[in-house]
C-alpha positions as CSV (number, residue, x, y, z in Angstrom):
1,X,-7.6,6.0,19.2
2,X,-9.2,6.9,16.2
3,X,-8.8,4.9,12.8
4,X,-9.9,6.1,9.5
5,X,-12.6,4.1,8.1
6,X,-12.3,4.5,4.4
7,X,-15.3,4.2,1.9
8,X,-15.7,3.6,-1.8
9,X,-15.8,7.5,-2.4
10,X,-12.7,8.2,-0.3
11,X,-10.7,5.7,-2.3
12,X,-12.0,6.4,-5.7
13,X,-11.2,10.0,-4.9
14,X,-7.8,9.1,-4.0
15,X,-7.4,7.2,-7.3
16,X,-8.7,10.2,-9.3
17,X,-6.0,12.4,-7.7
18,X,-3.0,10.0,-7.6
19,X,-3.4,8.4,-11.1
20,X,-3.1,11.4,-13.2
21,X,-0.1,12.5,-10.9
22,X,1.6,9.4,-11.6
23,X,1.1,9.7,-15.3
24,X,2.4,13.5,-15.2
25,X,5.7,12.2,-13.3
26,X,6.0,9.5,-16.0
27,X,5.7,12.0,-18.9
28,X,8.6,14.1,-17.2
29,X,11.3,11.5,-17.7
30,X,12.9,9.1,-20.1
31,X,11.3,5.9,-19.7
32,X,14.7,4.1,-19.5
33,X,15.9,5.8,-16.3
34,X,16.0,3.9,-13.1
35,X,13.6,4.3,-10.4
36,X,15.6,5.1,-7.0
37,X,13.1,3.6,-4.8
38,X,12.8,0.5,-6.8
39,X,16.5,0.2,-8.2
40,X,15.8,-3.1,-10.2
41,X,13.2,-1.2,-12.3
42,X,13.4,1.4,-14.9
43,X,10.3,3.7,-15.5
44,X,9.0,1.5,-18.1
45,X,8.9,-1.4,-15.7
46,X,7.0,0.8,-13.2
47,X,4.5,1.7,-15.9
48,X,4.2,-2.0,-16.9
49,X,3.8,-3.2,-13.5
50,X,1.1,-0.6,-12.4
51,X,-0.8,-1.2,-15.4
52,X,-0.7,-4.9,-14.9
53,X,-1.9,-4.5,-11.3
54,X,-4.8,-2.5,-12.7
55,X,-5.6,-5.2,-15.4
56,X,-5.7,-8.0,-12.7
57,X,-7.8,-6.1,-10.1
58,X,-10.3,-5.3,-13.0
59,X,-10.6,-9.0,-13.7
60,X,-11.0,-10.0,-10.3
61,X,-13.6,-7.5,-9.5
62,X,-15.6,-8.2,-12.6
63,X,-16.1,-11.9,-12.0
64,X,-18.7,-11.5,-9.2
65,X,-17.2,-14.4,-7.2
66,X,-14.6,-15.2,-4.6
67,X,-12.7,-17.8,-6.7
68,X,-9.0,-17.5,-6.1
69,X,-7.1,-15.6,-8.8
70,X,-4.1,-16.4,-10.4
71,X,-0.7,-14.5,-9.1
72,X,0.2,-11.2,-10.7
73,X,2.4,-11.7,-13.7
74,X,3.6,-8.8,-16.1
75,X,2.7,-10.1,-19.7
76,X,5.5,-10.3,-22.2
77,X,5.2,-8.0,-25.4
78,X,3.8,-4.9,-23.6
79,X,4.6,-1.6,-25.6
80,X,7.5,0.6,-24.7
81,X,8.1,4.3,-25.1
82,X,5.2,6.7,-25.3
83,X,2.9,3.5,-26.2
84,X,3.6,2.1,-22.9
85,X,2.3,5.4,-21.0
86,X,-0.7,5.3,-23.3
87,X,-1.4,1.6,-22.5
88,X,-1.2,2.5,-18.7
89,X,-3.8,5.2,-19.2
90,X,-6.0,3.1,-20.9
91,X,-5.9,0.5,-18.0
92,X,-6.3,3.2,-15.4
93,X,-9.4,4.5,-17.2
94,X,-10.8,1.0,-17.5
95,X,-10.1,0.3,-13.7
96,X,-11.9,3.6,-12.8
97,X,-14.8,2.7,-14.9
98,X,-15.2,-0.7,-13.3
99,X,-14.4,0.4,-9.6
100,X,-17.0,3.3,-10.0
101,X,-19.9,1.3,-10.9
102,X,-19.2,-1.7,-8.3
103,X,-20.8,-1.9,-4.8
104,X,-18.0,-2.2,-2.4
105,X,-20.1,-5.1,-0.7
106,X,-20.1,-7.2,-3.8
107,X,-18.2,-10.4,-3.7
108,X,-14.6,-10.4,-5.0
109,X,-11.5,-12.7,-4.2
110,X,-8.6,-11.3,-2.1
111,X,-5.4,-12.7,-0.5
112,X,-6.2,-11.4,3.1
113,X,-7.9,-13.0,5.9
114,X,-10.8,-10.7,5.7
115,X,-14.2,-10.5,3.9
116,X,-13.9,-11.2,0.2
117,X,-15.5,-8.0,-1.1
118,X,-14.9,-5.4,-3.8
119,X,-14.2,-2.8,-1.3
120,X,-10.8,-4.5,-0.7
121,X,-9.8,-3.5,-4.4
122,X,-11.0,0.0,-4.0
123,X,-8.5,0.5,-1.2
124,X,-5.7,-1.8,-2.5
125,X,-5.7,0.1,-5.9
126,X,-5.7,3.7,-4.2
127,X,-2.7,2.6,-2.1
128,X,-0.8,0.9,-4.8
129,X,-1.1,4.0,-7.0
130,X,-0.3,6.5,-4.1
131,X,3.0,4.6,-3.3
132,X,4.0,4.1,-7.0
133,X,3.2,7.7,-7.7
134,X,5.8,8.6,-5.0
135,X,8.1,6.1,-6.7
136,X,7.7,7.8,-10.1
137,X,8.0,11.3,-8.6
138,X,11.3,10.2,-7.0
139,X,12.7,9.3,-10.3
140,X,12.3,12.8,-11.5
141,X,13.4,14.3,-8.0
142,X,10.0,15.7,-7.2
143,X,8.7,13.5,-4.6
144,X,5.7,14.8,-2.8
145,X,4.3,13.3,0.6
146,X,1.1,11.2,0.4
147,X,-1.8,12.9,1.7
148,X,-2.1,12.3,5.4
149,X,-5.6,10.6,5.6
150,X,-4.8,8.4,2.6
151,X,-1.2,7.5,4.1
152,X,-2.8,6.7,7.4
153,X,-5.3,4.5,5.8
154,X,-2.2,2.9,3.9
155,X,-0.4,2.2,7.4
156,X,-3.7,0.5,8.6
157,X,-3.7,-1.5,5.5
158,X,-0.1,-2.9,6.1
159,X,-1.1,-3.8,9.7
160,X,-4.6,-5.2,9.1
161,X,-4.0,-6.7,5.7
162,X,-0.5,-7.4,4.3
163,X,1.2,-8.4,7.7
164,X,-1.6,-10.8,8.4
165,X,-1.7,-12.2,5.0
166,X,2.0,-13.2,5.5
167,X,3.6,-10.5,3.2
168,X,6.4,-9.5,5.7
169,X,9.5,-8.8,3.9
170,X,11.8,-10.4,6.5
171,X,11.7,-14.1,7.2
172,X,12.8,-14.2,10.7
173,X,10.3,-14.2,13.7
174,X,9.6,-11.2,15.8
175,X,8.2,-10.9,19.3
176,X,6.8,-7.8,21.2
177,X,4.4,-4.9,20.9
178,X,5.3,-1.9,18.7
179,X,3.5,1.5,18.7
180,X,3.1,3.6,15.7
181,X,1.9,7.1,15.7
182,X,0.9,9.2,12.8
183,X,1.8,12.8,14.2
184,X,-0.3,14.6,11.4
185,X,-3.1,12.4,11.3
186,X,-4.2,12.0,15.1
187,X,-3.8,8.3,14.8
188,X,-1.8,5.6,16.5
189,X,-1.5,1.7,16.3
190,X,-0.3,-1.0,18.4
191,X,0.8,-4.1,16.8
192,X,1.7,-7.3,18.7
193,X,4.3,-9.3,16.8
194,X,3.8,-13.0,17.5
195,X,6.7,-14.8,15.8
196,X,5.4,-15.2,12.2
197,X,2.0,-13.9,13.3
198,X,0.7,-10.5,14.2
199,X,-2.3,-8.9,16.0
200,X,-3.5,-5.4,15.5
201,X,-4.6,-4.4,19.1
202,X,-7.5,-2.2,19.8
203,X,-6.6,0.5,22.3
204,X,-10.1,1.3,23.1
205,X,-10.4,-2.4,24.7
206,X,-6.7,-3.0,25.6
207,X,-5.6,-5.6,26.1
208,X,-5.1,-9.3,27.0
209,X,-3.4,-11.0,29.8
210,X,0.1,-10.7,28.2
211,X,2.5,-7.9,28.7
212,X,1.2,-5.3,26.3
213,X,3.8,-2.5,27.0
214,X,5.3,-1.3,23.7
215,X,9.0,-2.4,23.3
216,X,9.4,-0.1,20.2
217,X,7.9,3.2,19.3
218,X,7.9,4.7,15.9
219,X,6.4,8.2,15.0
220,X,6.4,10.7,12.1
221,X,4.0,11.8,9.4
222,X,1.6,9.4,8.2
223,X,3.4,9.6,4.7
224,X,6.7,8.7,6.2
225,X,5.4,6.1,8.3
226,X,3.8,4.3,5.2
227,X,6.8,4.8,3.0
228,X,9.1,3.4,5.8
229,X,6.8,0.3,6.1
230,X,7.0,-0.1,2.3
231,X,10.8,-0.1,2.3
232,X,10.8,3.3,0.7
233,X,12.3,5.2,3.4
234,X,14.7,4.0,6.3
235,X,13.3,3.9,9.8
236,X,15.9,6.4,10.8
237,X,14.1,9.1,8.9
238,X,11.5,8.7,11.7
239,X,11.5,9.2,15.5
240,X,12.3,5.8,17.1
241,X,12.6,4.7,20.7
242,X,13.0,1.4,22.2
243,X,14.0,-1.9,20.4
244,X,14.5,-0.8,16.9
245,X,15.2,-4.4,15.6
246,X,11.4,-4.9,16.0
247,X,10.7,-2.5,13.1
248,X,11.9,-4.9,10.6
249,X,8.9,-7.2,11.4
250,X,6.8,-4.4,10.1
251,X,8.1,-4.1,6.7
252,X,6.2,-5.5,3.7
253,X,7.4,-6.2,0.3
């Protein structure tokens, strides 16, 4: 198994590509239209959400410490119409300036059970922007897949960060091993679901004394895998074998 080990340059490069593409999609549509992949949101809501995510991340990484941050909250009174898009662009530019100058090894809080470093936010902001770029493009019927290496890194992020942090969308426990294969990225993952917990298995040293045979298999492009894990696509859009019920234990929200 090979996994992408992202770097600051990789994630900054992804942000430089995905951010302007998000802005271009937003500019194509009335801001009051609904976003099909986030049906409770209008395009304005999507713009407000992503800009607020940027502002929070910038505050966190600029502090230079690992003190817990307040939860995300979209402020009231944000601009609407074209001014909302301009506000988002300013937040994006400020985020890029801060992330570009910071060492990924510098201290910064995050919510996951992993080192508290700025690099977490380089990755998180690249992935957040890529998925919401797809959301914005879907609203204008122009959805383009997420680039394969970035999407494969996003799959890894779901499995090594969001699920271990307890961000599973479904509340019920799941038990069993699931194999995921990104057919266009040459990567595979084995994830053991342990009730409310998870363990990402290293196939180079597999495995412990428990039964490690996968009970469910899911394969597709890295982009489709990532979008399914985030609830943007149904798992029926991919190739699934075995106990498909386990796949609900992979979804994050």
